[in-house]
BAFI-3210 file (N, C-alpha, C; in Angstrom, 3 decimals, decimal comma, padded with zeros to 6 digits):
// residues 288
n [1|2|3|4|5|6|7|8|9|10|11|12|13|14|15|16|17|18|19|20|21|22|23|24|25|26|27|28|29|30|31|32|33|34|35|36|37|38|39|40|41|42|43|44|45|46|47|48|49|50|51|52|53|54|55|56|57|58|59|60|61|62|63|64|65|66|67|68|69|70|71|72|73|74|75|76|77|78|79|80|81|82|83|84|85|86|87|88|89|90|91|92|93|94|95|96|97|98|99|100|101|102|103|104|105|106|107|108|109|110|111|112|113|114|115|116|117|118|119|120|121|122|123|124|125|126|127|128|129|130|131|132|133|134|135|136|137|138|139|140|141|142|143|144|145|146|147|148|149|150|151|152|153|154|155|156|157|158|159|160|161|162|163|164|165|166|167|168|169|170|171|172|173|174|175|176|177|178|179|180|181|182|183|184|185|186|187|188|189|190|191|192|193|194|195|196|197|198|199|200|201|202|203|204|205|206|207|208|209|210|211|212|213|214|215|216|217|218|219|220|221|222|223|224|225|226|227|228|229|230|231|232|233|234|235|236|237|238|239|240|241|242|243|244|245|246|247|248|249|250|251|252|253|254|255|256|257|258|259|260|261|262|263|264|265|266|267|268|269|270|271|272|273|274|275|276|277|278|279|280|281|282|283|284|285|286|287|288]
n.u [000,247|-000,372|-002,991|-003,776|-005,513|-007,761|-009,991|-013,254|-013,726|-011,131|-010,085|-011,700|-011,025|-008,324|-008,427|-009,840|-008,039|-005,839|-007,114|-007,693|-005,119|-004,275|-006,013|-005,340|-002,589|-000,161|002,476|005,891|008,016|010,216|013,637|015,090|017,609|019,435|018,834|019,532|022,314|023,041|022,336|024,011|026,500|026,235|026,087|028,379|028,722|028,708|026,930|024,747|022,239|021,002|020,810|019,324|017,462|016,362|015,196|013,014|010,374|008,344|009,213|009,543|007,663|006,844|005,292|003,781|001,986|-000,433|-000,804|-003,319|-003,036|-004,715|-005,214|-002,658|-002,137|-004,216|-003,451|-001,121|-002,288|-003,838|-001,834|-000,414|-002,392|-002,797|-000,263|-000,064|-002,172|-001,208|000,800|-000,337|-000,909|-003,138|-004,007|-001,656|-001,347|-003,652|-003,363|-000,895|-001,550|-002,688|-001,100|001,484|003,808|006,488|006,550|006,242|008,199|009,766|012,329|013,017|013,573|011,726|011,218|012,412|011,650|008,821|005,641|002,676|-000,124|-002,206|-005,318|-006,429|-009,100|-012,108|-012,869|-011,750|-008,450|-008,034|-006,960|-005,458|-003,618|-001,047|002,253|004,847|007,325|007,936|008,827|010,855|011,842|014,569|014,737|012,844|014,151|016,178|014,615|013,302|015,350|015,710|013,808|011,944|010,781|008,313|006,384|004,859|003,028|003,893|006,382|006,472|005,976|008,257|010,262|009,778|010,532|011,793|015,204|017,358|017,824|018,011|020,020|021,650|019,647|018,728|020,872|021,022|018,583|018,920|020,980|019,609|017,749|019,513|020,478|018,170|018,014|020,531|021,564|023,903|026,543|027,024|025,900|028,128|028,057|025,524|022,990|021,078|018,150|016,336|014,273|015,859|017,207|018,310|016,483|014,248|011,772|012,347|015,061|017,046|016,959|017,924|020,614|021,266|020,778|022,737|025,122|024,846|024,940|027,490|028,988|028,728|030,336|029,481|029,546|027,873|025,767|024,012|021,650|020,178|017,994|018,435|021,127|022,223|023,574|023,351|025,595|027,542|026,079|025,719|024,875|025,716|027,027|028,437|031,723|031,435|030,341|027,084|025,499|023,222|020,062|018,446|015,321|013,521|011,738|008,644|007,791|006,687|006,839|009,152|009,120|009,139|010,607|012,884|013,900|015,064|017,591|017,878|015,559|016,037|018,366|017,374|015,439|017,148|018,146|020,442|020,930|020,093|017,026|015,268|012,537|010,854|009,392|007,828|007,051|005,656|003,459|002,122|001,479|000,504|-001,777|-003,326|-004,482|-006,590]
n.v [012,167|009,082|006,992|004,509|001,688|-000,486|-003,241|-003,091|-005,466|-006,469|-004,432|-004,670|-007,257|-006,901|-005,082|-006,597|-008,688|-007,318|-006,255|-008,594|-009,546|-007,372|-007,607|-010,065|-010,616|-010,115|-010,460|-009,911|-008,009|-006,379|-006,300|-005,191|-005,089|-005,514|-003,299|-001,252|-001,608|-000,995|001,712|002,812|002,306|003,862|006,451|006,599|006,584|004,886|005,265|006,551|005,409|004,554|006,994|008,726|007,383|005,055|006,334|007,453|005,943|005,600|005,930|003,801|001,030|-002,231|-004,043|-005,100|-003,175|-003,749|-002,832|-002,390|-003,233|-001,893|000,496|001,580|002,100|003,900|006,044|006,901|007,844|009,988|011,693|012,254|013,645|015,922|017,163|017,650|019,485|021,560|022,597|023,968|026,999|028,595|027,756|028,275|031,072|032,001|031,029|032,171|034,807|035,489|034,318|034,349|037,053|036,272|033,827|033,932|033,964|031,762|029,639|027,253|024,645|021,745|020,534|018,383|015,084|015,186|014,933|013,037|012,660|010,097|008,738|005,498|003,225|001,359|002,007|003,798|005,397|008,385|011,604|013,625|015,587|017,571|017,402|019,372|019,413|016,818|014,366|011,486|009,767|008,927|007,428|005,446|004,111|002,702|001,073|-000,470|-002,058|-003,889|-005,901|-008,774|-011,896|-013,106|-015,013|-017,460|-016,210|-013,603|-013,737|-013,806|-011,110|-009,737|-010,966|-010,052|-007,423|-004,404|-003,595|-002,009|001,270|003,612|005,357|006,278|007,392|009,400|011,254|011,950|013,268|015,631|016,742|017,085|019,054|021,157|021,441|022,315|024,944|025,995|024,783|023,209|021,232|020,662|020,937|022,347|022,583|021,649|022,831|021,490|022,491|023,474|024,631|024,705|022,108|019,748|019,148|018,313|015,846|014,240|014,461|012,356|011,552|013,785|013,631|011,217|011,985|013,945|012,400|010,694|012,459|013,541|011,257|011,048|012,977|015,585|018,307|018,677|020,233|020,654|022,880|025,626|028,098|030,644|030,804|031,382|033,709|036,554|037,632|039,728|039,036|036,271|033,173|032,274|030,069|030,768|030,947|029,394|028,971|028,540|026,840|025,474|024,646|022,280|022,329|022,184|023,634|024,967|027,446|028,311|030,305|031,579|033,962|034,868|036,957|035,844|034,216|035,754|036,039|033,692|033,900|036,296|035,680|033,638|035,046|036,633|034,883|033,539|031,221|027,780|026,582|023,914|021,973|024,866|028,232|028,758|026,284|025,255|026,993|026,437|023,636|022,992|024,522|023,243|021,162|022,064]
n.w [-034,049|-032,548|-031,863|-029,443|-030,035|-028,634|-028,265|-026,667|-025,249|-024,840|-023,243|-020,968|-020,128|-019,553|-017,406|-015,543|-015,037|-013,905|-011,638|-010,278|-009,597|-007,988|-005,849|-004,740|-004,688|-002,551|-002,030|-001,030|-003,033|-003,234|-002,911|-000,365|000,933|-001,134|-002,742|-000,955|-000,738|-003,363|-003,538|-001,578|-002,787|-005,108|-004,098|-002,612|000,117|003,029|005,137|004,145|003,335|005,728|007,060|005,389|003,791|005,017|007,139|005,999|005,630|003,755|001,190|-000,543|-001,780|-000,618|-001,958|-005,078|-007,585|-009,984|-013,295|-015,640|-019,090|-020,833|-019,454|-019,341|-022,078|-022,538|-020,925|-022,234|-024,605|-023,646|-022,670|-025,048|-026,433|-024,835|-024,976|-027,682|-028,031|-026,426|-027,952|-030,009|-031,767|-031,192|-028,642|-027,130|-027,422|-026,136|-023,467|-022,661|-022,711|-020,326|-018,447|-015,867|-016,246|-016,163|-017,355|-020,071|-022,063|-024,333|-024,151|-025,221|-023,844|-022,697|-020,312|-017,835|-016,632|-016,709|-015,211|-015,181|-013,398|-012,595|-011,480|-010,770|-011,293|-011,462|-013,981|-016,949|-016,771|-014,785|-015,223|-012,847|-012,308|-013,803|-013,342|-013,406|-012,211|-011,280|-008,831|-007,883|-009,869|-009,891|-007,566|-008,131|-010,154|-008,850|-007,244|-009,186|-010,076|-008,128|-007,816|-006,931|-008,077|-006,451|-006,548|-008,711|-010,384|-010,614|-011,794|-014,743|-015,370|-014,485|-015,969|-018,518|-018,629|-020,129|-021,190|-018,777|-019,105|-017,771|-016,582|-018,736|-020,383|-018,727|-018,562|-021,269|-021,507|-020,015|-021,536|-023,927|-023,217|-022,783|-025,419|-026,747|-026,014|-026,500|-028,750|-029,249|-027,701|-024,155|-020,715|-018,275|-015,506|-013,310|-011,227|-008,691|-007,495|-004,680|-001,980|001,154|000,703|001,901|003,820|002,542|001,726|-000,447|-000,654|-000,777|-003,499|-004,778|-004,185|-005,454|-008,101|-008,404|-008,158|-010,353|-012,544|-012,165|-012,580|-015,291|-016,216|-015,841|-013,795|-010,674|-008,275|-005,166|-003,961|-002,081|-003,422|-002,408|-002,043|-004,438|-006,837|-009,024|-011,174|-013,200|-015,438|-015,237|-013,534|-010,237|-007,742|-004,968|-005,898|-008,086|-011,332|-012,618|-015,183|-015,799|-014,410|-012,507|-011,704|-008,788|-007,380|-006,010|-006,584|-009,301|-011,230|-010,644|-009,243|-006,652|-004,115|-002,774|-004,682|-006,553|-007,838|-009,368|-010,941|-012,365|-013,816|-015,409|-016,961|-018,404|-020,227|-019,512|-018,242|-018,348|-017,428|-016,125|-015,130|-016,521|-016,067|-018,369|-019,594|-017,478|-017,272|-019,681|-019,584|-017,009|-016,968|-018,849|-017,549|-016,131]
ca.u [-000,184|-000,887|-003,859|-003,726|-006,890|-008,020|-011,428|-013,844|-013,541|-009,736|-009,936|-012,359|-010,230|-007,093|-008,721|-010,217|-006,837|-005,086|-007,856|-007,521|-003,786|-004,199|-006,772|-004,873|-001,127|000,459|003,805|006,937|008,818|011,373|014,801|015,575|019,048|020,131|018,653|020,307|023,726|023,214|022,275|025,263|027,576|026,035|026,353|029,733|028,670|028,105|025,895|023,711|020,942|020,418|020,557|018,423|016,446|015,677|014,415|011,835|009,866|007,331|009,790|009,420|006,647|007,312|004,379|003,547|000,676|-000,533|-001,444|-003,900|-002,502|-005,661|-005,003|-001,355|-002,310|-005,091|-002,672|-000,274|-003,129|-004,199|-000,633|-000,159|-003,420|-002,518|000,938|-000,377|-002,973|-000,389|001,706|-001,066|-000,734|-004,341|-003,948|-000,518|-001,627|-004,673|-002,810|000,170|-002,097|-003,001|-000,126|002,436|004,758|007,753|006,439|005,841|009,297|010,055|013,744|013,194|013,437|010,366|011,052|012,817|010,833|007,433|004,804|001,226|-000,633|-003,503|-005,988|-006,954|-010,227|-012,741|-013,017|-010,530|-007,656|-008,454|-005,848|-005,782|-002,643|000,193|003,278|005,994|008,598|007,665|009,960|010,792|012,377|015,847|014,440|012,156|015,120|016,832|013,601|013,034|016,484|015,789|012,526|012,005|009,587|008,029|005,454|004,832|002,203|004,637|007,619|006,448|006,029|009,639|011,079|009,501|010,875|012,786|016,528|017,471|018,616|017,673|021,144|021,996|018,524|018,667|021,884|020,601|017,464|019,478|021,707|018,613|017,232|020,569|020,508|016,997|018,240|021,832|021,841|024,950|027,314|026,382|026,178|029,343|027,685|024,087|022,568|019,788|017,727|015,090|014,435|016,375|017,124|018,609|015,312|013,156|011,547|012,999|016,485|017,884|017,106|018,808|021,982|021,423|020,879|024,061|026,146|024,686|025,445|028,931|029,540|028,691|031,248|028,846|029,588|026,533|025,701|022,669|021,666|019,001|018,070|018,937|022,592|022,628|023,711|023,410|026,748|028,138|025,239|025,724|024,412|026,819|026,935|029,758|032,580|031,197|029,329|026,044|024,939|021,938|019,383|017,381|014,441|012,558|010,964|007,212|007,563|006,828|007,166|010,422|008,784|009,267|011,828|014,059|014,388|015,302|018,803|017,571|014,570|016,643|019,268|016,522|014,853|018,226|018,609|021,829|021,007|019,033|016,231|014,372|011,492|010,901|008,074|007,049|006,425|004,684|002,244|001,414|000,973|-000,333|-003,070|-004,120|-005,178|-007,702]
ca.v [011,475|007,744|006,500|003,078|001,198|-001,849|-003,496|-003,041|-006,743|-006,532|-003,496|-005,255|-008,398|-006,375|-004,494|-007,674|-009,412|-006,480|-006,183|-009,879|-009,550|-006,371|-008,095|-011,330|-010,773|-009,201|-010,956|-008,897|-008,107|-005,492|-006,780|-003,952|-005,133|-005,325|-001,907|-000,422|-001,699|-000,276|003,143|003,158|002,324|004,988|007,700|006,570|006,862|003,712|005,636|007,353|004,746|004,600|008,374|009,499|006,563|004,233|007,238|007,848|004,590|005,516|006,182|002,609|000,046|-003,613|-004,892|-004,585|-002,743|-004,225|-001,842|-002,995|-002,743|-000,923|001,782|002,096|002,664|005,066|007,144|007,425|008,609|011,251|012,532|012,727|014,634|017,157|017,828|018,157|020,695|022,618|023,151|024,715|028,440|029,166|027,470|028,974|032,509|032,246|030,789|033,121|036,156|035,772|033,652|035,295|037,596|035,546|032,554|034,132|033,716|030,352|029,465|025,984|023,418|021,247|020,048|017,017|014,307|015,640|013,938|013,040|011,894|009,473|007,858|004,304|002,603|000,309|002,494|004,335|006,248|009,780|012,524|014,564|016,671|017,548|017,829|019,718|019,114|015,565|013,699|010,056|008,943|008,323|006,403|004,347|003,352|001,750|000,102|-001,378|-002,969|-004,788|-006,578|-010,227|-012,659|-013,815|-016,107|-017,815|-015,269|-012,353|-013,972|-013,378|-009,664|-009,308|-011,488|-009,322|-006,017|-003,947|-003,342|-000,821|002,318|004,858|006,267|006,928|008,215|010,559|012,217|012,428|014,182|016,922|017,268|017,528|020,340|022,134|021,652|023,067|026,373|026,449|024,214|022,192|021,153|020,103|021,782|022,072|022,412|021,703|023,015|020,892|023,603|023,459|025,326|023,830|020,793|018,591|018,873|017,846|014,408|013,582|014,783|011,251|011,485|014,869|013,112|010,241|012,740|014,580|011,394|010,183|013,485|013,608|010,075|011,267|014,070|016,892|018,680|018,912|020,693|020,764|024,142|026,460|029,224|031,841|030,798|031,756|035,143|036,954|038,529|039,867|038,373|034,814|032,652|031,723|029,531|031,157|031,272|028,427|029,409|027,552|027,084|024,792|024,419|021,285|023,112|021,423|024,603|025,088|028,796|027,915|031,462|032,144|035,366|035,246|037,750|035,058|033,513|036,827|035,815|032,661|034,430|037,296|034,996|032,939|036,016|037,149|033,789|033,301|029,901|026,871|026,128|022,826|022,624|026,325|028,868|028,708|024,976|025,084|027,732|025,767|022,304|022,963|025,118|022,327|020,188|022,725]
ca.w [-032,829|-032,808|-030,795|-029,185|-030,112|-028,178|-028,250|-025,324|-024,562|-024,409|-022,130|-019,801|-019,681|-018,975|-016,093|-014,630|-014,648|-012,981|-010,385|-009,585|-008,993|-006,926|-004,696|-004,170|-004,662|-001,592|-001,692|-001,051|-004,250|-003,182|-002,169|000,230|001,218|-002,405|-003,131|-000,037|-001,139|-004,629|-003,267|-000,887|-003,776|-006,023|-003,385|-002,077|001,553|003,675|006,108|003,505|003,316|007,076|007,468|004,538|003,126|006,021|007,982|005,217|005,364|002,695|-000,124|-001,379|-001,422|-000,673|-002,729|-006,431|-008,074|-011,356|-014,160|-016,849|-020,357|-021,388|-018,784|-019,779|-023,413|-022,429|-020,370|-023,311|-025,525|-022,988|-022,641|-026,410|-026,785|-024,097|-025,474|-029,016|-027,865|-025,822|-028,951|-031,036|-031,587|-030,577|-027,207|-026,518|-027,378|-025,118|-022,138|-022,337|-022,602|-018,919|-017,574|-015,264|-017,238|-016,118|-018,068|-021,462|-023,000|-024,589|-024,479|-025,900|-023,052|-022,499|-018,948|-017,508|-015,698|-016,695|-014,545|-015,375|-012,263|-012,882|-010,533|-011,424|-010,618|-012,255|-015,349|-017,553|-015,868|-014,704|-014,990|-011,780|-012,221|-014,577|-012,391|-014,237|-011,518|-010,567|-008,195|-007,677|-010,958|-009,518|-006,568|-008,805|-010,936|-007,948|-006,838|-010,301|-010,233|-006,968|-007,717|-006,794|-008,460|-005,207|-006,812|-010,132|-011,145|-010,813|-012,541|-016,151|-015,484|-014,315|-017,061|-019,759|-018,509|-021,110|-020,603|-017,932|-019,752|-017,084|-016,364|-019,998|-020,830|-017,850|-019,014|-022,586|-021,330|-019,635|-022,689|-024,903|-022,749|-023,079|-026,858|-027,186|-025,749|-026,993|-030,056|-029,240|-026,469|-022,971|-019,549|-017,493|-014,098|-013,059|-009,835|-008,310|-006,644|-003,931|-000,708|002,216|000,037|002,750|004,651|001,692|001,843|-001,581|-000,694|-001,261|-004,949|-005,196|-004,092|-006,523|-009,352|-008,410|-008,424|-011,712|-013,459|-012,016|-013,219|-016,735|-016,542|-015,650|-012,391|-010,135|-006,897|-004,593|-003,217|-001,876|-004,361|-001,747|-002,100|-005,793|-007,103|-010,431|-011,268|-014,534|-016,422|-015,084|-012,258|-009,459|-006,395|-004,500|-007,037|-009,150|-012,285|-012,913|-016,507|-015,934|-013,136|-012,397|-010,842|-007,987|-006,595|-006,282|-007,097|-010,700|-012,054|-010,136|-009,020|-005,248|-003,894|-002,395|-005,866|-007,516|-008,639|-010,354|-011,871|-013,251|-014,741|-016,376|-017,878|-019,251|-021,090|-019,122|-017,623|-018,758|-016,286|-016,511|-015,916|-016,387|-015,951|-019,607|-019,780|-016,403|-017,622|-020,771|-019,286|-015,808|-017,307|-019,657|-016,694|-015,437]
c.u [-000,810|-001,724|-003,715|-005,158|-006,935|-009,525|-011,958|-013,662|-012,119|-009,501|-010,519|-011,538|-008,950|-007,336|-009,129|-008,994|-006,016|-005,790|-007,707|-006,164|-003,710|-004,977|-006,065|-003,359|-000,517|001,852|004,824|007,811|010,096|012,475|015,516|017,077|019,866|020,025|019,496|021,785|023,981|023,202|023,538|026,418|027,463|026,420|027,792|029,810|027,973|026,952|024,694|022,339|020,262|020,016|019,430|017,343|015,658|014,805|013,174|011,134|008,891|007,893|009,541|008,315|007,227|006,491|004,113|002,140|000,633|-001,367|-002,020|-003,278|-003,418|-005,475|-003,681|-001,474|-003,189|-004,337|-001,753|-001,089|-003,515|-003,016|-000,335|-001,149|-003,158|-001,331|000,733|-001,179|-002,140|000,575|000,982|-000,974|-001,940|-004,310|-002,842|-000,808|-002,622|-004,089|-001,795|-000,332|-002,431|-002,084|000,799|003,444|006,064|007,745|006,264|006,956|009,574|011,501|014,026|012,997|011,982|010,162|011,474|011,816|009,415|006,537|003,333|000,634|-002,054|-004,014|-006,604|-008,097|-010,805|-012,911|-011,700|-009,759|-008,119|-007,250|-006,249|-004,806|-001,539|001,257|004,558|007,330|008,435|008,947|009,775|011,462|013,664|015,645|013,773|013,123|015,823|015,851|013,360|014,140|016,556|014,462|012,702|010,691|009,218|006,988|005,408|004,065|002,951|005,820|007,552|006,543|007,465|010,531|010,928|009,808|011,895|014,126|016,537|018,400|018,477|018,854|021,508|020,899|018,422|019,643|021,501|019,466|017,965|020,243|020,740|018,015|018,242|020,560|019,338|017,163|019,523|022,245|022,878|025,658|026,534|026,708|027,475|029,002|026,176|023,844|021,189|019,230|016,368|015,343|014,831|016,434|017,399|017,490|014,114|013,011|012,250|014,472|017,342|018,022|017,878|020,252|022,234|021,553|022,255|025,140|026,052|025,255|026,966|029,609|029,571|029,567|030,656|028,902|028,174|026,637|024,244|022,646|020,281|019,100|018,600|020,455|023,107|022,728|023,815|024,493|027,306|027,384|025,210|025,261|025,570|026,325|028,306|030,595|032,363|030,060|028,378|025,491|023,641|021,369|018,328|016,459|013,435|011,716|009,484|006,814|007,753|007,167|008,517|010,253|008,930|010,598|013,056|014,620|014,806|016,508|018,541|016,590|015,166|017,566|018,479|015,958|015,889|018,757|020,062|022,009|019,853|018,328|015,256|013,859|011,449|009,490|007,212|006,319|005,410|003,369|001,440|000,754|000,158|-001,711|-003,942|-004,847|-006,387|-009,014]
c.v [010,141|007,270|004,989|002,561|-000,246|-002,021|-003,385|-004,335|-006,900|-005,619|-004,083|-006,407|-007,933|-005,823|-005,566|-008,435|-008,606|-006,396|-007,465|-009,953|-008,566|-006,786|-009,252|-011,463|-009,704|-009,680|-009,819|-009,093|-007,293|-006,094|-005,565|-003,967|-004,898|-003,878|-000,981|-000,431|-000,919|001,229|003,598|003,263|003,545|006,315|007,765|006,872|005,686|004,048|006,326|006,699|004,839|006,019|009,028|008,689|005,740|005,091|007,775|006,563|004,484|005,863|005,017|001,706|-001,355|-004,487|-004,265|-004,035|-003,092|-003,252|-002,531|-002,398|-001,694|000,452|002,408|002,762|003,911|006,272|007,755|008,276|009,963|012,209|013,101|013,813|015,969|017,890|018,350|019,454|021,857|023,255|023,876|026,205|029,070|028,971|028,275|030,465|032,841|032,111|031,859|034,558|036,513|035,045|034,687|035,789|036,815|034,285|032,713|033,875|032,224|030,225|028,101|024,736|023,051|020,597|018,609|016,398|014,850|014,547|014,127|012,102|011,403|008,732|006,698|003,727|001,512|000,712|002,996|005,208|007,695|010,649|013,531|015,736|016,456|018,183|018,099|019,502|017,863|014,963|012,197|009,195|008,231|007,211|005,195|003,493|002,315|000,685|-000,929|-002,411|-004,007|-005,494|-008,096|-010,846|-013,569|-014,921|-016,335|-016,804|-013,985|-012,534|-013,539|-011,865|-009,159|-009,779|-010,672|-007,832|-005,617|-003,704|-002,037|000,188|003,651|005,822|007,015|007,840|009,498|011,637|012,798|013,444|015,575|017,546|017,776|018,872|021,462|022,470|022,460|024,564|026,872|025,823|023,112|022,204|020,483|021,005|021,363|021,796|022,612|021,883|022,391|021,777|023,331|024,192|024,337|022,394|019,608|018,271|018,380|016,325|013,632|013,972|013,611|011,208|012,669|014,374|012,086|010,930|013,384|013,572|010,871|011,184|013,589|012,419|010,184|012,440|015,449|017,217|019,008|019,316|020,730|022,029|024,734|027,645|030,501|031,928|031,219|033,272|035,375|038,016|038,522|039,053|036,863|034,434|031,969|031,104|029,733|031,605|030,336|028,893|028,249|027,840|026,336|024,533|023,335|021,803|022,224|022,345|024,523|026,534|028,698|029,082|032,078|033,629|035,810|035,959|036,913|034,241|034,502|036,555|034,788|033,188|035,423|036,640|034,267|033,910|036,598|036,088|033,444|031,987|029,063|026,381|025,069|022,092|024,119|026,931|028,742|027,376|024,701|025,781|027,008|024,460|022,231|023,511|024,120|021,283|020,778|022,446]
c.w [-033,205|-031,627|-030,668|-029,108|-029,613|-028,096|-026,825|-024,555|-024,046|-023,206|-020,849|-019,246|-018,996|-017,578|-015,083|-014,127|-013,647|-011,629|-009,582|-008,900|-007,822|-005,680|-003,982|-004,022|-003,752|-001,185|-001,806|-002,279|-004,191|-002,318|-001,572|000,503|-000,046|-002,869|-002,261|-000,418|-002,423|-004,423|-002,541|-001,876|-004,690|-005,373|-002,889|-000,603|002,242|004,606|005,464|003,595|004,672|007,449|006,679|003,834|004,139|006,926|007,271|004,760|004,200|001,319|-001,076|-000,852|-001,547|-001,619|-004,093|-006,603|-009,552|-012,184|-015,389|-018,103|-020,965|-020,764|-019,197|-021,144|-023,379|-021,883|-021,415|-024,275|-024,935|-022,997|-024,024|-026,811|-026,112|-024,698|-026,894|-028,926|-027,347|-026,811|-030,082|-030,734|-030,894|-029,062|-026,543|-026,387|-026,275|-023,719|-021,755|-022,239|-021,163|-017,946|-016,951|-016,296|-017,304|-016,971|-019,573|-022,479|-023,108|-025,030|-025,108|-025,062|-022,782|-021,136|-018,757|-016,531|-015,567|-016,106|-014,834|-014,331|-012,552|-011,659|-011,311|-010,606|-011,492|-013,710|-015,905|-016,559|-015,930|-014,363|-013,921|-011,719|-013,246|-013,691|-013,158|-013,529|-010,651|-009,995|-008,179|-008,724|-010,558|-008,491|-007,218|-009,612|-010,066|-007,477|-007,933|-010,471|-009,118|-006,735|-007,760|-007,264|-007,293|-005,366|-008,315|-010,964|-011,478|-011,755|-014,004|-016,325|-015,380|-015,452|-018,336|-019,669|-019,572|-020,431|-019,813|-018,604|-019,029|-017,015|-017,645|-020,504|-020,016|-018,319|-020,367|-022,482|-020,936|-020,802|-023,754|-024,503|-023,021|-024,575|-027,366|-026,959|-026,395|-028,316|-030,063|-027,896|-025,354|-021,776|-018,856|-016,040|-013,950|-011,568|-009,651|-007,204|-006,001|-002,620|000,385|001,735|000,944|003,724|003,851|001,801|000,732|-001,717|-001,170|-002,780|-005,499|-005,218|-005,196|-007,882|-009,482|-008,787|-009,854|-012,719|-013,381|-012,678|-014,730|-017,152|-016,465|-014,165|-011,911|-008,677|-006,470|-003,759|-003,059|-002,836|-003,731|-001,786|-003,471|-005,933|-008,605|-010,554|-012,682|-015,590|-016,331|-013,687|-011,540|-008,154|-005,779|-005,689|-008,220|-010,053|-012,606|-014,296|-016,764|-014,550|-013,318|-011,308|-010,118|-007,092|-006,939|-006,555|-008,610|-011,619|-011,688|-009,820|-007,570|-005,004|-003,554|-003,555|-006,955|-008,408|-009,732|-011,391|-012,855|-014,261|-015,812|-017,407|-018,831|-020,215|-020,795|-018,387|-018,172|-017,502|-016,781|-015,283|-015,623|-016,348|-017,202|-019,757|-018,676|-016,751|-018,690|-020,321|-018,020|-016,131|-018,044|-018,823|-016,002|-016,174]
res [m|t|a|h|v|t|s|p|n|d|q|l|a|s|r|k|l|a|a|q|f|n|r|s|c|f|c|l|t|l|k|r|d|e|m|a|d|a|i|r|d|a|v|g|d|p|a|f|f|e|a|h|v|k|s|r|p|h|l|f|s|n|v|p|v|f|l|p|l|a|d|r|l|a|m|f|d|i|i|q|s|i|e|a|a|a|h|t|s|t|y|r|d|e|v|l|s|w|a|p|p|e|s|r|r|d|f|g|p|e|g|v|f|m|g|y|d|f|h|l|g|t|g|p|p|r|l|i|e|i|n|t|n|a|g|g|a|f|l|n|a|f|s|a|r|a|q|l|a|c|c|d|a|v|e|p|f|l|k|n|q|p|p|d|t|f|d|g|d|d|v|l|m|f|e|a|e|w|g|k|q|h|g|s|g|r|p|t|r|i|a|i|v|d|e|a|p|d|g|q|y|l|y|p|e|f|v|l|a|k|r|l|l|q|g|a|g|i|d|a|v|i|c|d|p|a|a|l|s|f|e|n|g|r|l|y|l|g|e|r|m|i|d|m|v|y|n|r|l|v|d|f|a|l|s|e|p|r|h|a|a|l|g|e|t|y|q|q|d|a|v|v|v|t|p|n|p|h|i|h|a|l|l|r|t|s|a|i]
***
């Protein structure tokens, strides 16, 4: 683990600069028309943006929020510390001794799109939650691609952005989760699972995730867990076999009766679930 060390004076200067921008810079930076066209193209449906994104007005912000470098580095240090502690045998043994039984087996995956939720103020960032099934990454990727330098002060921040590698990194992340459980290969079909998914506020990103995976040659479906069945030792959606689940449920142990098929398949090591009950038990507990 590498700690990021900055002097107290540098930290103070960084926070003062960010606070100044956040107080005074309210110019619009999001090019909504450009983003809307990009989402329509990605989904392949001209009416999708109006039906599922425009009707959710709080999915995107028009104005920027400036993050002090000192806070960014501090957040990385906190995350590294938590994950290092969660991998020690003493911590794992203690947590798993009282965690739900469904979470005690470790099949290898560490969870896609792990989220660490921080509150920012005048002092160092404060971790308020570890969100093992965090949402918003796919939407944020489209927002980041449609940012406008609306004033001279903002322009340097946009010019210095790293290259956009989200799509490729996203696919690699799912393939890595598969490899941690199976060693090689890649999933054939991924189910994006949540209850009544088309009624979820973040349903638009389910569709974006589906299209991105399909574009990479991985079949993807969106479904309610009640539509899944456990047959002949495998997980099915109708007649289609599912070998990986992108889990967006809040039943983190997969213990509720209506999730029985998914839970049983997971316990039988017959499907890769990410994020899964094991990683939720380890990391959610560490925030308490």
